[in-house]
N, C-alpha and C positions, 0 to 999 in steps of 0.2 A: 777373611783372615785365615791364613794357612798354619796348621799346627806342624811344627818341626819335631820329629821324633828321633832324629839321627843320634842324638847324644843321650837319649833316655836309656838307662840300664835298669833292668828289673832287679830290684833288691828285695828278696823275699826271705822270710825266716824258714828254716827247715821244719818240717812237720815232725811230730813225735815218732811216726813210723820211720822216717829217714834217720833220725837221731838214734833210735833204739837198734835198728838193723844195720846202720852204717851203709845204707844204700838208698837210691832214689825210689820214689813211688813208681810202681810198675805201670806200664802202658797196656793198652788193649792187646797188642800183638805179643807183648812179653807174657801176659797172663795166658793167652791162647797157647803159646808155645810151651809154657810151663805145664799146662794141663795135658796138652797133646803128647809131649815127651814122657811125662810121668805115666800117662795112661798106656802108651805103647809099651813102655818098659815093664809096667806092672802086669799087663796082659801076657807078655812073653816070659817074664822071669819071676812071677809071684812065688814060685816054689823055691827060689834062691835068694831073693832080696825083698826087703820092705823098702819101697820107694817112698821117701818122706818129703813133703813139700815144706820149705822154709823152716827147717829145724834150727833151734838156737844151740849152736855148739859152744858149750861153756868152758871147754878145757884149754882154750887159748888165753893169751894175756888179756884179751877182751873178747866178748862173745862175737861169733861170726854167724851169719845166717845165709847159707847158700840157698839157691832157688830150689834145688832138689838134692837128695843124698841117697846113697845106696847103703843100707844097713843089713845085717844078718836078719833073717826071718825070725820073729819071736811071737809068742802068744801075746795077744793084746789083753791088758787088764784095763777095761773101760772104767773101772772105779778108781784107779790110782794112776793118773796121767802124769807125764813129765812136761815141764815147760822149758827146762834147761837140760840139755842132753850131754852126758859125759862119755857116752860110748863113741868110739872113733868110727866114722863111716868108712867103707871101702873106697868110695868115690863120691865126688860132689859135682854138681852142674851149676854153672853160673851163666845167666842169660843177660846179654848186654842190653841195657835200657837206652832209650834215645838220648838221655841227658848224661850218659856215662861215656868215658873213653875206654878203649881197649886196655890202655896202660893202667888205668885205675883198677880194673879187674885183675889184670895180670899181677899187679903188686900184692894182691891177696893170696897168690898161689904159694909162695915160699912157706908161709906159716902152715898152710894145709899139708904140704909135703913133710915139713919138719915134725908135724904131729903124727905122721904115719899114714895119712890118706894116700892111697896108691895111685889114683888117677883123678884128674880134674878136667872137665869139659868146659869149653868156652863157646857159647852159642852166639853167633852174630847174625841176628835176624835179617838185616838189610841186605846182606850178601848171601843169605841162605847157606851158611857155612857153620860147621862145628869143628873146633880144634880139640883134639884129645891129647892132653899132656900126661906124660908119665914121670916128669920132673919139671922144675920151674923153667927149663930152657929147651926141653925136647918135646916135640909134639908131631902129630899127624893131622893132615887137613882133609876134611870130607865136605864135598859140595854136591850140588845136584848133578854135576858132570861125573862125580865119583860117589854115587848115592848110598852105598852100603857102608855105614860106619862100623868099624871093627875095633872094639876095645879089647885087645888081647890080654890085658891084665885082668880084667873082670870077666873075660870070655862072654862078651855081650855084642850083639849086632843090632843095628837100627837102620831102617830104610828111610833116608832123608826125603824121599818122594812122599812118604806118609807124614813126616814131620812138617814139611813146608807145603803141603797140599793146599 
């Protein structure tokens, strides 16, 4: 007896992680890139930015959770932490997950810019590409063939050969 799977569609419920953050569960490569990009930025720019992983930005109509965000450096108060951040970051980074479309992420960009965020990066792992947006419809493309990412708004450079090594 042969099992026919052609009409079977996976119908699953969203996890609490996906519901709360309005994003899919991250994959191994997603997590690796998030740590690698955050680490490289922190090592190069720790005197200028706090690079924060998955902050809950509370100031929008509904909370948004970018993968990484650039905030002003501040003294940490380890006894009084924040779970919902109302400070507007200078920039945010979104990393495409395997189950997301580029359009799904790009649709999140206008509210970021309306809020006053100056730059949004879209990382597309499968193509080893990072798009740096300075408005919802204007961006620069950086790839392994053009590996030195330059975000002129934040005055940040990043070597994609180190990101996608």
